[in-house]
TIGULO-655777 format. One record per residue (C-alpha): x, y, z; chain. Coordinates in steps of 0.2 Angstrom, whole numbers, always signed. Each point is the difference from the previous one (the first is absolute). Layout:
N
((X,Y,Z),A);
...
This chain:
546
((+0,+0,+0),A);
((+8,+16,-5),A);
((+2,+14,+13),A);
((-10,+17,+0),A);
((+9,+18,+3),A);
((-12,+14,+2),A);
((+8,+18,-2),A);
((-11,+14,+8),A);
((+1,+19,+1),A);
((+14,+1,-13),A);
((+4,+14,-16),A);
((-3,-13,-13),A);
((+6,+5,-18),A);
((-14,-10,-10),A);
((-4,+11,-15),A);
((-16,-10,-3),A);
((-5,+2,+18),A);
((+6,+17,+4),A);
((-7,+1,+18),A);
((+5,-16,+7),A);
((+7,-2,+16),A);
((-1,-19,+3),A);
((+4,-15,-9),A);
((-2,-20,+2),A);
((+14,-11,-4),A);
((-5,-19,-3),A);
((+16,-10,-1),A);
((+10,+9,-15),A);
((-14,+9,-7),A);
((-8,+17,+4),A);
((-19,-6,+1),A);
((-9,+17,+6),A);
((+3,+18,+1),A);
((-10,+13,+9),A);
((-3,+9,+15),A);
((-1,+1,+18),A);
((-18,-7,+1),A);
((+4,-13,-12),A);
((+15,-5,+10),A);
((-9,-2,+17),A);
((-13,-14,-10),A);
((+18,-8,-6),A);
((+9,+0,+17),A);
((-6,-16,+6),A);
((+6,-8,-15),A);
((+18,+4,+1),A);
((+14,-9,+8),A);
((+11,+16,+0),A);
((-6,+18,+3),A);
((+13,+14,-4),A);
((-7,+16,+7),A);
((+9,+13,-13),A);
((-5,+16,+11),A);
((+0,+11,-17),A);
((+17,-5,-7),A);
((+0,-3,-19),A);
((-3,-16,-8),A);
((+8,-3,-18),A);
((+6,-13,-11),A);
((+17,-6,+4),A);
((+14,+7,-10),A);
((+9,-10,-14),A);
((+19,+1,-2),A);
((+2,-4,-16),A);
((+19,-2,-3),A);
((+10,-7,+15),A);
((+17,-8,+3),A);
((-5,-10,+16),A);
((+15,-7,+7),A);
((+12,+15,-4),A);
((-14,+11,+9),A);
((+1,-11,+14),A);
((+18,-1,+1),A);
((+1,+19,+1),A);
((-15,+1,+13),A);
((+12,-12,+10),A);
((+17,+5,-5),A);
((+11,+14,-6),A);
((-12,+14,-6),A);
((+11,+12,-11),A);
((-14,+13,-5),A);
((+5,+14,+13),A);
((+18,-1,-3),A);
((+6,+18,-6),A);
((+19,-3,-4),A);
((+14,-13,-1),A);
((+6,+1,+17),A);
((-18,-3,+8),A);
((-2,-14,-13),A);
((+16,-9,+7),A);
((-4,+2,+19),A);
((-16,-9,-3),A);
((+7,-13,-10),A);
((+14,-3,+12),A);
((-11,-1,+15),A);
((-13,-12,-9),A);
((+14,-10,-6),A);
((+6,-4,+19),A);
((-19,-5,+4),A);
((+1,-13,-14),A);
((+17,-8,+5),A);
((+5,-4,-18),A);
((-15,-2,-7),A);
((-4,+6,-18),A);
((-4,+19,+2),A);
((-18,+4,-9),A);
((-4,+19,-2),A);
((-11,+11,-9),A);
((-5,+17,-4),A);
((+16,+13,-3),A);
((-4,+14,-12),A);
((+15,+11,-2),A);
((-11,+14,-10),A);
((-5,+5,+17),A);
((+16,+1,+7),A);
((+10,+16,+3),A);
((+16,-7,-7),A);
((-6,-15,-12),A);
((+18,-9,+2),A);
((-4,-20,+4),A);
((+11,-10,+9),A);
((+13,-10,-8),A);
((+1,-20,+0),A);
((+15,-1,+11),A);
((-9,+13,+13),A);
((-16,-12,+0),A);
((+12,-14,+3),A);
((+9,+9,+15),A);
((-16,+5,+7),A);
((-5,-18,+0),A);
((+16,-11,+2),A);
((-3,-7,-17),A);
((-19,-5,+3),A);
((-9,-4,-17),A);
((-11,+15,-1),A);
((-13,+5,-13),A);
((-7,+18,+2),A);
((-13,+4,-13),A);
((-3,+17,-6),A);
((-18,+8,+5),A);
((-7,-5,-18),A);
((+7,-18,+1),A);
((+10,+2,-16),A);
((+17,+1,+5),A);
((+9,-5,+17),A);
((+16,+4,+9),A);
((+9,-18,+3),A);
((+15,-6,+8),A);
((+15,-8,-5),A);
((-6,-15,+9),A);
((-15,-2,-9),A);
((+8,+4,-16),A);
((+14,-15,+3),A);
((-15,-12,+4),A);
((-6,+2,-18),A);
((+16,+6,-12),A);
((-9,-1,-15),A);
((-10,+15,+4),A);
((+16,+10,-5),A);
((-2,-4,-18),A);
((-21,+5,+0),A);
((-4,+16,-7),A);
((-3,+14,+15),A);
((+16,-8,+10),A);
((+9,+16,+6),A);
((+10,+5,+16),A);
((-14,+11,+7),A);
((-19,-6,-1),A);
((-3,-16,-11),A);
((-16,+1,-13),A);
((-7,-9,-13),A);
((+4,-17,-2),A);
((+15,+0,+14),A);
((-12,+6,+12),A);
((-13,-13,-4),A);
((+12,-13,+3),A);
((+7,+5,+16),A);
((-17,+3,+6),A);
((-6,-15,-4),A);
((+15,-9,+9),A);
((-2,+11,+15),A);
((-18,-3,+3),A);
((+3,-19,-3),A);
((+13,+0,+14),A);
((-14,+3,+13),A);
((-6,-14,+11),A);
((-18,-7,-3),A);
((-4,+7,+19),A);
((+6,+16,-4),A);
((-12,+0,-17),A);
((-14,-6,+10),A);
((+3,+14,+13),A);
((+1,+14,-13),A);
((-15,-7,-9),A);
((-11,+0,+17),A);
((+6,+17,+3),A);
((-6,+6,-16),A);
((-17,-6,+2),A);
((-3,+5,+16),A);
((+5,+17,-4),A);
((-11,+2,-16),A);
((-16,-5,+11),A);
((+6,+13,+14),A);
((-1,+12,-16),A);
((-18,-6,-5),A);
((+7,-9,-15),A);
((-11,-16,-3),A);
((+9,-3,-18),A);
((+17,-1,-6),A);
((+8,-3,-17),A);
((+17,-10,+2),A);
((+11,+4,-16),A);
((+12,-16,+2),A);
((+11,-7,-13),A);
((+16,-9,-3),A);
((+9,+17,-2),A);
((-7,+9,+15),A);
((-4,-12,+13),A);
((-1,-19,-3),A);
((-12,-16,-2),A);
((+2,-5,+18),A);
((-2,+18,+6),A);
((-16,+2,-9),A);
((-7,-19,+5),A);
((+5,+4,+17),A);
((-11,+15,+0),A);
((-15,-7,-7),A);
((+2,-15,+13),A);
((-2,+14,+14),A);
((-13,+9,-10),A);
((-11,-16,+2),A);
((-1,+1,+19),A);
((-14,+8,+8),A);
((+2,+19,+4),A);
((+10,+6,-15),A);
((-4,+12,-14),A);
((-5,-9,-17),A);
((+15,-1,-10),A);
((+1,+0,-20),A);
((+19,-5,-6),A);
((+7,+7,-17),A);
((+14,-11,-7),A);
((+13,+12,-9),A);
((+5,-12,-14),A);
((-1,-2,-20),A);
((-13,-12,-3),A);
((+6,-18,-4),A);
((-7,-17,+6),A);
((+11,+2,+15),A);
((-8,+17,+4),A);
((-18,-9,-1),A);
((+6,-14,+11),A);
((+6,+14,+13),A);
((-15,+10,-2),A);
((-13,-15,+2),A);
((+11,-5,+15),A);
((-1,+17,+9),A);
((-19,+2,-5),A);
((+7,+17,-6),A);
((-10,+12,-10),A);
((+12,+1,-14),A);
((+17,+3,-8),A);
((+3,+17,+2),A);
((+5,+13,+16),A);
((+18,+3,-2),A);
((+3,-8,-17),A);
((+14,+15,-2),A);
((-1,+10,-18),A);
((+9,+12,+8),A);
((+7,+5,+19),A);
((-2,+16,+10),A);
((+3,+19,-3),A);
((+8,+2,+17),A);
((+14,-13,-4),A);
((+0,+8,-18),A);
((-5,-18,-8),A);
((-19,+5,-5),A);
((+4,-1,-18),A);
((-4,+18,-9),A);
((-2,+8,-18),A);
((+12,+14,+6),A);
((+15,-1,+10),A);
((-2,+3,+19),A);
((+2,+18,+3),A);
((+13,-1,+13),A);
((+9,-13,-10),A);
((+2,+1,-18),A);
((+9,-17,-2),A);
((-14,-11,+3),A);
((-19,-3,-5),A);
((-3,-13,+13),A);
((-2,-16,+0),A);
((-10,-14,-13),A);
((-3,-17,+5),A);
((-12,-5,-13),A);
((-7,+3,-19),A);
((-16,+5,-7),A);
((+0,-19,-8),A);
((+3,-8,+18),A);
((-14,+11,+6),A);
((-13,-6,-14),A);
((+6,-19,+2),A);
((-3,+2,+18),A);
((-16,+6,+0),A);
((-7,-10,-15),A);
((+5,-15,+10),A);
((-8,+5,+15),A);
((-16,+5,-8),A);
((-1,-17,-9),A);
((+4,-9,+18),A);
((-15,+11,+7),A);
((+12,+9,+14),A);
((+4,+17,+3),A);
((+16,+8,-8),A);
((+9,+16,+5),A);
((+17,+9,+3),A);
((+10,+12,+11),A);
((+0,+17,-11),A);
((+8,+16,+6),A);
((+10,+10,-13),A);
((-10,+8,-16),A);
((+9,-12,-13),A);
((-4,-14,+12),A);
((-19,+5,+0),A);
((+2,-1,-19),A);
((+8,-15,-3),A);
((-14,-7,+11),A);
((-16,+7,-9),A);
((+7,-4,-18),A);
((+3,-18,+8),A);
((-19,+0,+6),A);
((-6,+7,-16),A);
((+8,-14,-11),A);
((-6,-13,+14),A);
((-18,+6,-2),A);
((+1,+0,-18),A);
((+4,-19,-1),A);
((-11,-6,+13),A);
((-20,+1,+5),A);
((-3,+18,+5),A);
((-14,-4,+13),A);
((+13,-14,+7),A);
((+14,+13,+1),A);
((-12,+13,+8),A);
((-7,-11,+12),A);
((+17,-6,+8),A);
((+4,+19,+5),A);
((+17,-1,-3),A);
((+11,+11,+11),A);
((+13,+13,+1),A);
((+9,+2,+16),A);
((+5,+21,+2),A);
((-1,+7,-18),A);
((+6,+16,+6),A);
((+3,+7,-17),A);
((-14,-4,-10),A);
((-6,+11,-16),A);
((-18,+4,-5),A);
((+2,-13,-12),A);
((+5,-13,+13),A);
((-14,+3,+11),A);
((-12,-1,-15),A);
((+9,-17,-5),A);
((-3,-5,+18),A);
((-18,+3,+0),A);
((-4,-7,-17),A);
((+9,-17,+5),A);
((-8,-1,+17),A);
((+17,+2,+10),A);
((+2,+9,+18),A);
((+15,+6,+7),A);
((+5,-2,+18),A);
((+8,+18,+6),A);
((+6,+6,+16),A);
((-5,+17,+3),A);
((+14,+3,+14),A);
((+14,+0,-13),A);
((-7,+16,-6),A);
((-2,+5,+19),A);
((+17,-4,+3),A);
((+8,+5,-16),A);
((-9,+10,-11),A);
((+1,+15,+9),A);
((+9,+16,-9),A);
((+19,-2,+3),A);
((-4,-20,+5),A);
((+9,-16,-7),A);
((-11,+0,-15),A);
((+4,+17,-6),A);
((+19,-2,+4),A);
((+0,-15,-11),A);
((-13,+4,-14),A);
((-1,+18,+0),A);
((-17,+6,-7),A);
((-5,-18,-5),A);
((-4,-1,+19),A);
((-16,+11,-2),A);
((-9,-12,-11),A);
((+2,-16,+12),A);
((-11,-12,+10),A);
((-16,+4,-10),A);
((-13,-6,+10),A);
((-12,+14,-3),A);
((+2,-3,-20),A);
((-2,-18,+1),A);
((-15,+2,+12),A);
((-9,+13,-12),A);
((+4,-10,-15),A);
((-8,-16,+7),A);
((+16,-11,+4),A);
((-1,-10,+15),A);
((+11,+6,+14),A);
((+5,-7,+17),A);
((+11,+5,+13),A);
((+14,-10,+10),A);
((+17,+5,+9),A);
((+12,-10,-7),A);
((+7,-4,+17),A);
((+13,+1,+7),A);
((+2,+14,-13),A);
((-12,+10,+8),A);
((-10,-4,+17),A);
((-18,-10,+1),A);
((-8,+16,+3),A);
((-17,+1,-10),A);
((-7,+15,+6),A);
((+16,+8,-3),A);
((-1,-5,-18),A);
((-18,+5,-2),A);
((+6,+17,+8),A);
((+15,+1,-13),A);
((-12,-4,-16),A);
((-11,+14,+6),A);
((+15,+13,-1),A);
((+11,-5,-15),A);
((+13,+12,-3),A);
((-7,+2,-18),A);
((-19,+8,+5),A);
((-6,-8,-17),A);
((+3,-17,+8),A);
((-8,+1,+15),A);
((-16,-10,+5),A);
((-14,+1,+13),A);
((+2,-9,+16),A);
((-16,-11,-5),A);
((+10,-6,-16),A);
((+17,-1,+8),A);
((-8,-12,+15),A);
((-10,-10,-13),A);
((+18,-2,-11),A);
((+8,-7,+18),A);
((-15,-11,+4),A);
((-12,-7,-14),A);
((+13,+5,-13),A);
((+13,-13,+8),A);
((-14,-14,+0),A);
((-5,+5,-19),A);
((+18,-2,-5),A);
((+0,-18,+4),A);
((-12,-4,-13),A);
((-20,-1,-3),A);
((-1,-15,+13),A);
((+3,+15,+13),A);
((-10,+13,-5),A);
((-13,-2,+14),A);
((+13,+3,+13),A);
((+6,+16,+9),A);
((-18,+9,+3),A);
((-11,-1,+14),A);
((-16,-8,-7),A);
((-11,-15,+5),A);
((+8,-15,-7),A);
((+17,+7,+0),A);
((+14,-8,+9),A);
((+3,+9,+17),A);
((+17,+6,-2),A);
((+0,+16,+11),A);
((+10,+13,+9),A);
((-8,+12,+14),A);
((+9,+17,+3),A);
((+1,+13,+12),A);
((-4,+16,-10),A);
((+1,+17,+7),A);
((-11,+8,-15),A);
((-7,-3,-17),A);
((+2,+8,-16),A);
((-3,-5,-19),A);
((+14,+8,-10),A);
((-3,+2,-20),A);
((+15,+2,-12),A);
((-5,+18,-5),A);
((+9,+12,+12),A);
((-15,+14,-1),A);
((-11,-14,+9),A);
((+6,-5,+17),A);
((-13,-11,+5),A);
((-18,-9,-2),A);
((-14,+2,+10),A);
((+0,-10,+15),A);
((-17,+4,+5),A);
((-11,-16,+3),A);
((-12,+6,-13),A);
((+13,-1,-14),A);
((+2,-18,+3),A);
((+19,+1,-4),A);
((+10,-12,+11),A);
((+17,+10,+6),A);
((+17,-6,+2),A);
((+13,+5,+12),A);
((+6,+17,+0),A);
((+18,-3,-3),A);
((+6,+17,+2),A);
((+8,+11,-11),A);
((+16,-2,-13),A);
((+14,+3,+13),A);
((-9,-5,+15),A);
((-8,-18,-3),A);
((-13,-5,+16),A);
((+1,-21,-2),A);
((-14,-11,+9),A);
((+7,-12,+12),A);
((-9,-18,-3),A);
((-7,-8,+15),A);
((-7,-15,-9),A);
((+4,-13,-15),A);
((-11,-12,-6),A);
((+4,-14,-12),A);
((-14,-11,-7),A);
((-11,+5,+14),A);
((+15,-5,+14),A);
((+7,+14,+12),A);
((+18,-1,-5),A);
((+6,+16,+9),A);
((-5,+10,+14),A);
((+6,+16,+7),A);
((+3,-2,+18),A);
((-12,+15,+4),A);
((-13,-6,-10),A);
((-1,-19,+6),A);
((-13,+5,+14),A);
((-11,+3,-14),A);
((-1,-17,-6),A);
((-10,-11,+11),A);
((-7,-18,-1),A);
((-19,-7,+2),A);
((-2,-15,+12),A);
């Protein structure tokens, strides 16, 4: 017999029932939505009652691009995101190496573009700070890293790969050294990191995550371990993508992992911060490079044709304008050689898609493709004088075009790419509303939808009913402490819609101004009808009948 949960006195985000304050969940399913008087009728049916006391109840967030193990390692290990100079990095590194007693040192998050002096530590300095330990320290974009001589010695062939340098390693050398370093952790360390990640995202009101796995970014063992953990009770929904060109081996791996498809971090290029995103014109701050290119148009087309014929979703990591061109040229070729309806139905994806043109956006709309984007990329690096401008010059002014995508009717979902940016979905919604390019800003309602229902829809038509509060929908929910409500729109001349009850407009939290965000606090997360996170101060508002 399924358990029933009654939620009362909540401010429920249910546009089809705009005055709702109560809800009944039977097992995994929402079976009734109504008001206080109706709740009293259902009270005796409930096994558990949540007395929300006016808190905001909404669909839980979907983080549509994550790296679970790497995020868990950073959350419980060496976090370099706040480092501001070389000396500080080396001191943190030395202290952490002492703690590990000779174990592999994994760290993440340094960003020299935010340092007053961008000088990076040498490999010899890293060796001295860690007494010769194996060290891998990924840059914030995870497309280059500082490594120790000890790590290089473990994989001497990396010296012959593209991107090997005495400073940060990039491209193929970085991929090989990253794979080796992450492969050196024990199964216990991996399990701890994945448990830490799941616990963390649930506390942030995230009910579903899309893991970007693959042979060049993690491993089959890592993805399988994560899948097994997610199958346990009390975990968020997990969708796995496997980033490898289609082959019979790929098909077998996808089947084994029950993955959504062959996509995600299937790299066409790298990242702007590491100067490996593939550009038409050279980098503004380094005219000697256009970035890195890993796949061509024919490879993209063949991959999407094979995926479409196999009935699985395909996709790619693309950031630079030249990489976006390769992806969309390949997609057009693939669509022309397959059934258009089959191609559209699978909703093939592009991850990041930071430098799309109008033609690219129209192609994506026509072919039914979706973009998984990271609003905090613009918030962190899109400001005037920021990293994007220093790397790209005027090209930085037309990036991360979620406003244009949505206005063209192209599907968009939001994500963190953690550990690149944190799993903070309300901050991402705020960032999408306050894009540095005013033409690309979207309303709070549109941004919230992209970070909830949009993430479910990106997985395919079988998930179209998820991510909403309606009778018959799965109860994947989060409850928030909210100070004030307001509904923003993209036009700066209009600051809010009416929240008068007569307007029947369901409000969202007021997230504050561009420079001063006001972020709601999550107090309760529910996955498939089960309470999986309770903030301590909210625990006394949950009671059990009988």
